[in-house]
Wavefront OBJ file of the C-alpha trace (Angstrom):
o trace
v 88.910 84.253 93.790
v 90.110 83.157 90.381
v 90.323 85.599 87.520
v 90.009 84.902 83.842
v 93.108 83.470 82.156
v 95.814 85.992 81.443
v 96.270 87.305 77.924
v 99.105 89.643 78.726
v 101.699 90.945 76.324
v 104.524 90.255 78.779
v 103.650 86.836 80.192
v 105.256 85.237 83.221
v 108.599 83.781 82.291
v 108.758 80.033 82.514
v 104.997 79.530 82.222
v 104.051 76.374 80.337
v 100.388 76.213 79.331
v 99.108 72.670 79.165
v 96.622 71.087 76.798
v 97.778 72.881 73.630
v 98.839 70.436 70.890
v 99.828 70.799 67.256
v 100.565 74.471 67.710
v 100.442 76.217 64.309
v 103.189 78.751 65.050
v 105.986 77.235 67.150
v 109.126 76.750 65.058
v 107.919 79.055 62.301
v 108.762 82.606 61.273
v 105.781 84.963 61.416
v 105.518 87.755 58.889
v 109.126 87.125 57.856
v 110.333 88.872 61.005
v 109.599 86.916 64.187
v 110.848 83.401 64.945
v 108.367 81.771 67.330
v 110.195 79.958 70.161
v 107.587 78.876 72.703
v 104.022 79.337 73.877
v 103.942 81.136 77.208
v 100.272 82.055 77.793
v 96.926 81.104 76.321
v 93.276 82.099 76.659
v 90.085 81.556 74.692
v 90.746 84.731 72.708
v 94.506 84.822 72.206
v 97.893 83.170 72.562
v 101.159 84.752 73.649
v 104.492 83.469 72.359
v 108.106 84.166 73.149
v 109.648 85.241 69.833
v 112.971 86.449 68.480
v 113.081 89.399 66.141
v 115.304 88.243 63.299
v 116.663 91.679 62.449
v 117.813 92.580 65.995
v 118.034 89.184 67.709
v 115.999 90.597 70.613
v 113.293 88.641 72.420
v 109.715 89.885 72.485
v 106.249 88.696 73.476
v 103.941 88.241 70.499
v 100.200 88.098 71.092
v 98.041 86.701 68.300
v 94.362 85.916 67.950
v 93.738 82.319 69.029
v 92.808 79.804 66.304
v 89.551 79.007 68.127
v 88.535 82.675 67.928
v 89.294 82.647 64.208
v 87.094 79.576 63.706
v 84.133 81.077 65.558
v 80.879 81.931 63.808
v 81.071 84.930 61.501
v 79.688 87.590 63.919
v 81.818 86.302 66.816
v 84.899 86.135 64.601
v 84.448 89.753 63.536
v 83.958 90.808 67.137
v 87.107 88.982 68.287
v 89.198 90.593 65.547
v 87.731 94.022 66.196
v 88.495 93.704 69.888
v 92.043 92.687 69.079
v 92.486 95.624 66.712
v 90.925 97.923 69.295
v 93.478 96.818 71.881
v 96.366 97.431 69.487
v 95.011 100.843 68.531
v 94.474 101.773 72.183
v 97.987 100.743 73.179
v 99.479 102.645 70.268
v 97.928 105.833 71.665
v 98.749 105.216 75.336
v 102.500 105.519 75.708
v 103.075 105.509 79.477
v 105.624 103.893 81.854
v 102.823 101.957 83.611
v 101.126 100.676 80.451
v 102.552 97.790 78.439
v 104.310 99.097 75.335
v 103.197 98.206 71.819
v 106.360 97.510 69.787
v 104.804 96.318 66.528
v 101.520 95.297 64.948
v 100.662 93.256 61.877
v 98.403 90.691 60.228
v 99.305 87.146 59.139
v 96.790 85.177 57.042
v 93.993 87.535 58.103
v 94.992 86.997 61.757
v 96.136 90.119 63.660
v 99.060 90.078 66.058
v 100.840 92.582 68.291
v 104.369 92.590 69.666
v 105.311 93.782 73.146
v 108.406 93.660 75.367
v 109.219 90.309 76.909
v 109.752 91.108 80.582
v 110.802 89.093 83.609
v 108.133 88.851 86.274
v 104.576 87.628 86.847
v 101.032 88.857 86.758
v 99.714 90.217 90.036
v 97.368 87.223 90.104
v 100.302 84.815 90.142
v 102.076 86.887 92.785
v 98.988 86.665 95.008
v 98.917 82.896 94.577
v 102.448 82.776 95.965
v 102.172 85.336 98.755
v 100.212 88.253 100.177
v 101.206 91.864 99.672
v 101.938 94.081 102.650
v 99.651 97.126 103.046
v 102.440 99.363 101.726
v 102.933 97.097 98.700
v 99.179 97.082 98.101
v 98.983 100.890 98.170
v 102.042 101.195 95.917
v 100.599 98.721 93.408
v 97.205 100.424 93.192
v 98.842 103.840 93.013
v 100.920 102.708 90.021
v 97.770 101.420 88.317
v 96.238 104.828 89.010
v 99.120 106.363 87.057
v 98.268 104.180 84.086
v 94.554 104.880 84.296
v 95.123 108.623 84.620
v 96.818 108.520 81.202
v 94.025 106.388 79.734
v 91.210 108.482 81.210
v 92.863 111.684 80.012
v 92.506 110.283 76.489
v 88.898 109.276 77.097
v 89.580 105.532 77.474
v 87.974 103.415 80.227
v 89.690 100.047 80.749
v 86.611 98.165 82.101
v 88.542 95.063 83.146
v 90.856 96.012 86.014
v 91.876 92.830 87.852
v 95.063 91.120 89.098
v 95.522 89.016 85.956
v 95.661 92.213 83.881
v 98.447 93.717 85.984
v 102.054 92.695 85.365
v 104.733 92.970 88.059
v 107.968 93.382 86.143
v 111.069 92.391 88.092
v 113.604 95.171 88.661
v 116.868 94.323 90.426
v 116.941 95.782 93.930
v 113.805 97.879 93.421
v 110.058 97.570 93.854
v 108.435 95.753 90.916
v 107.449 97.919 88.004
v 103.678 97.746 87.720
v 102.238 97.540 84.203
v 98.605 97.571 83.113
v 97.655 95.664 79.963
v 94.824 93.900 78.124
v 92.800 96.819 76.781
v 90.745 94.422 74.641
v 87.405 95.589 76.063
v 88.468 99.157 76.791
v 85.905 101.709 75.673
v 86.394 105.203 74.337
v 83.877 107.485 76.034
v 83.102 109.192 72.729
v 82.623 105.879 70.901
v 78.970 104.942 70.479
v 79.840 101.647 68.754
v 79.818 98.763 71.211
v 81.619 95.634 70.034
v 79.737 93.472 72.488
v 76.272 94.575 71.470
v 73.734 96.940 72.976
v 73.606 96.918 76.809
v 76.027 93.978 76.910
v 77.778 93.225 80.194
v 81.539 92.904 79.773
v 84.287 92.633 82.355
v 85.110 90.301 85.233
v 82.343 89.779 87.783
v 84.528 90.013 90.899
v 85.570 93.591 90.054
v 82.533 94.885 88.167
v 80.888 98.191 89.051
v 77.086 98.222 89.499
v 76.527 100.348 86.385
v 78.690 97.941 84.397
v 76.789 94.932 85.750
v 73.475 96.513 84.693
v 74.709 97.496 81.232
v 74.307 101.203 82.039
v 76.588 103.974 80.732
v 80.082 103.902 82.222
v 82.834 106.435 82.791
v 86.198 106.723 84.550
v 84.568 106.060 87.929
v 83.769 102.538 86.723
v 87.507 101.807 86.780
v 87.732 103.421 90.230
v 85.186 100.889 91.518
v 87.299 98.034 90.147
v 90.402 99.511 91.787
v 88.527 99.546 95.092
v 87.588 95.898 94.652
v 91.217 95.069 93.884
v 92.537 97.019 96.881
v 89.954 95.235 99.043
v 91.359 91.918 97.882
v 94.956 93.003 98.421
v 94.225 94.081 101.999
v 91.938 91.282 103.232
v 92.732 88.399 100.893
v 89.489 88.112 98.970
v 87.216 90.154 96.730
v 84.323 92.138 98.272
v 81.716 89.547 97.312
v 83.899 86.451 97.114
v 81.402 84.568 99.273
v 78.878 84.653 96.401
v 78.791 82.508 93.277
v 77.546 82.940 89.732
v 75.044 85.668 88.941
v 74.640 86.427 92.653
v 78.014 88.180 92.495
v 76.578 90.728 90.061
v 73.464 91.127 92.212
v 75.677 91.756 95.248
v 77.627 94.470 93.423
v 74.321 96.184 92.713
v 72.552 95.726 96.062
v 74.881 94.713 98.907
v 77.475 96.530 100.982
v 80.860 94.782 101.120
v 81.631 93.119 104.475
v 83.586 95.359 106.809
v 87.196 94.447 107.484
v 86.303 93.837 111.146
v 83.765 91.164 110.170
v 86.478 88.714 109.108
v 87.770 86.049 111.504
v 91.279 87.498 111.383
v 90.753 91.141 110.437
v 93.807 93.072 109.263
v 95.187 95.679 111.651
v 95.038 98.776 109.475
v 94.512 102.512 109.908
v 90.795 103.298 109.411
v 91.533 105.552 106.433
v 92.474 102.505 104.328
v 89.041 100.948 104.675
v 87.446 104.378 104.235
v 89.273 104.734 100.917
v 88.221 101.269 99.746
v 84.590 101.868 100.633
v 84.486 105.231 98.849
v 85.707 103.458 95.695
v 82.984 100.839 96.146
v 80.031 103.215 96.476
v 77.057 101.943 94.482
v 76.351 105.350 92.954
v 79.201 106.653 90.840
v 78.661 110.242 92.018
v 79.490 109.145 95.574
v 82.913 107.772 94.579
v 86.098 109.730 94.020
v 85.366 112.007 91.092
v 88.560 110.993 89.283
v 91.830 109.109 89.652
v 93.619 112.167 91.020
v 91.283 112.366 94.027
v 91.796 108.650 94.684
v 95.567 109.167 94.573
v 95.232 111.875 97.226
v 93.475 109.390 99.493
v 96.149 106.771 98.809
v 98.820 109.292 99.801
v 97.014 109.779 103.117
v 96.791 105.983 103.519
v 100.556 105.777 103.107
v 100.999 108.588 105.657
v 98.721 106.755 108.104
v 100.963 103.697 107.914
v 104.050 105.848 108.526
v 102.527 107.972 111.311
v 99.832 105.880 113.021
v 99.438 108.449 115.822
v 98.307 111.134 113.353
v 94.574 111.692 112.844
v 94.237 110.937 109.127
v 90.465 111.022 108.862
v 89.169 112.232 105.488
v 85.888 113.478 104.085
v 84.535 113.176 100.557
v 82.228 115.840 99.172
v 81.192 116.037 95.530
v 83.913 113.491 94.805
v 86.646 115.690 96.283
v 88.870 114.664 99.196
v 89.109 116.958 102.237
v 91.715 116.514 104.958
v 92.744 118.261 108.156
v 95.314 121.047 107.972
v 97.835 118.825 109.787
v 97.566 116.144 107.112
v 97.638 118.672 104.274
v 100.820 120.219 105.679
v 102.578 116.856 105.670
v 101.399 116.143 102.130
v 101.714 119.650 100.708
v 102.516 118.320 97.238
v 99.210 116.463 96.878
v 97.009 119.575 96.687
v 94.690 118.307 99.411
v 91.704 120.492 100.172
v 91.241 121.409 103.829
v 88.337 122.502 105.955
v 87.995 123.604 109.574
v 86.984 120.570 111.572
v 84.398 121.699 114.195
v 85.164 121.126 117.863
v 83.283 118.108 119.152
v 82.344 117.546 122.797
v 82.152 114.067 124.410
v 78.424 113.902 123.679
v 79.091 114.361 119.986
v 77.706 117.901 119.684
v 79.714 120.354 117.627
v 80.630 123.837 118.844
v 77.980 125.375 116.576
v 75.347 123.007 117.938
v 76.269 123.874 121.534
v 75.913 127.604 120.783
v 72.485 127.045 119.250
v 71.340 124.946 122.218
v 72.618 127.520 124.705
v 70.890 130.310 122.806
v 67.645 128.380 122.821
v 67.798 127.889 126.592
v 68.568 131.600 127.059
v 65.587 132.583 124.880
v 63.284 130.255 126.817
v 64.509 131.789 130.091
v 63.853 135.343 128.897
v 60.360 134.465 127.668
v 59.562 132.672 130.921
v 60.720 135.621 133.019
v 58.661 138.030 130.905
v 55.569 135.865 131.225
v 55.950 135.676 135.007
v 56.314 139.446 135.263
v 53.151 140.018 133.228
v 51.203 137.531 135.307
v 52.379 139.149 138.529
v 51.419 142.660 137.385
v 47.911 141.575 136.441
v 47.302 139.892 139.773
v 47.226 136.370 138.500
v 49.400 135.307 141.431
l 1 2 3 4 5 6 7 8 9 10 11 12 13 14 15 16 17 18 19 20 21 22 23 24 25 26 27 28 29 30 31 32 33 34 35 36 37 38 39 40 41 42 43 44 45 46 47 48 49 50 51 52 53 54 55 56 57 58 59 60 61 62 63 64 65 66 67 68 69 70 71 72 73 74 75 76 77 78 79 80 81 82 83 84 85 86 87 88 89 90 91 92 93 94 95 96 97 98 99 100 101 102 103 104 105 106 107 108 109 110 111 112 113 114 115 116 117 118 119 120 121 122 123 124 125 126 127 128 129 130 131 132 133 134 135 136 137 138 139 140 141 142 143 144 145 146 147 148 149 150 151 152 153 154 155 156 157 158 159 160 161 162 163 164 165 166 167 168 169 170 171 172 173 174 175 176 177 178 179 180 181 182 183 184 185 186 187 188 189 190 191 192 193 194 195 196 197 198 199 200 201 202 203 204 205 206 207 208 209 210 211 212 213 214 215 216 217 218 219 220 221 222 223 224 225 226 227 228 229 230 231 232 233 234 235 236 237 238 239 240 241 242 243 244 245 246 247 248 249 250 251 252 253 254 255 256 257 258 259 260 261 262 263 264 265 266 267 268 269 270 271 272 273 274 275 276 277 278 279 280 281 282 283 284 285 286 287 288 289 290 291 292 293 294 295 296 297 298 299 300 301 302 303 304 305 306 307 308 309 310 311 312 313 314 315 316 317 318 319 320 321 322 323 324 325 326 327 328 329 330 331 332 333 334 335 336 337 338 339 340 341 342 343 344 345 346 347 348 349 350 351 352 353 354 355 356 357 358 359 360 361 362 363 364 365 366 367 368 369 370 371 372 373 374 375 376 377 378 379 380 381 382 383 384
């Protein structure tokens, strides 16, 4: 399903947004430092330009608040600027290989801008419009986003808008694309009581929105884990969990409905069961039933990768208190992932565990002893 327009700092090369006339920046020098060459991406809130830094001659992507946002009513204008500043501040404090880098920040005529690397590649959304990802590519992509979110969550920042159009696939010669997360415009610091969007406001993208986010309830890192599950669902089956809904019913479905199983689709993907198990644990309605943090999700993704490599191996997992438990065989193969293990009880064909069989046998034995005792008493008293 379509996402909101991209507002990335490293836009797809060669993009040519239509419908933008009389651009106020193209051909000019911003802040005496950046010569604006071309418009490469546009949204309701911002525009992204390809620019040349005059001092170094290097090319960068410059993101600036859109003129329409600047002409909004006073409260909306303040909110747009504050969001923009928030994104710049967040990026400045999140230096990580999987998060878009903030090179520079400034203000021109009361309009804030930020400068980021200009990279070859496309957003994940555009990649998905051109082709599907293989299961291994899907796991790799989500795992790289997990790396970015681990850094953000460690600093108390929840992204709140994880979706394909906010993920950039940077082209690297002869290697897997470098995955970059960007657009922290609605990110929220967990210790920040000030909400730019108003009290109990719903912000984010409906296709990837956690139930607590849809209801305007408090959020935490597990809100991003839900969105990652929705994204992985889309990467594996070709659509979002509730892509068959429209409008507000999408939000209602996130709150009340279980996502369709993979097997329910006309052409279900042939995947190890642990992949769907992982997706569905991310998409639990109650946050305390999801992975407790990004690190636990990454453990499950490592097992998913192992299941693709060794399909004959039993890679079943359990989740308890948000922690992932695996068999000893799986943990041995993934010794670097710090997987927790537990003794899996022996199960007979009827589905009864070894402990259950012992209890049943003991009960029968007790009944036999009591019956024999009763018969002996009856015989001694002449009842028979």
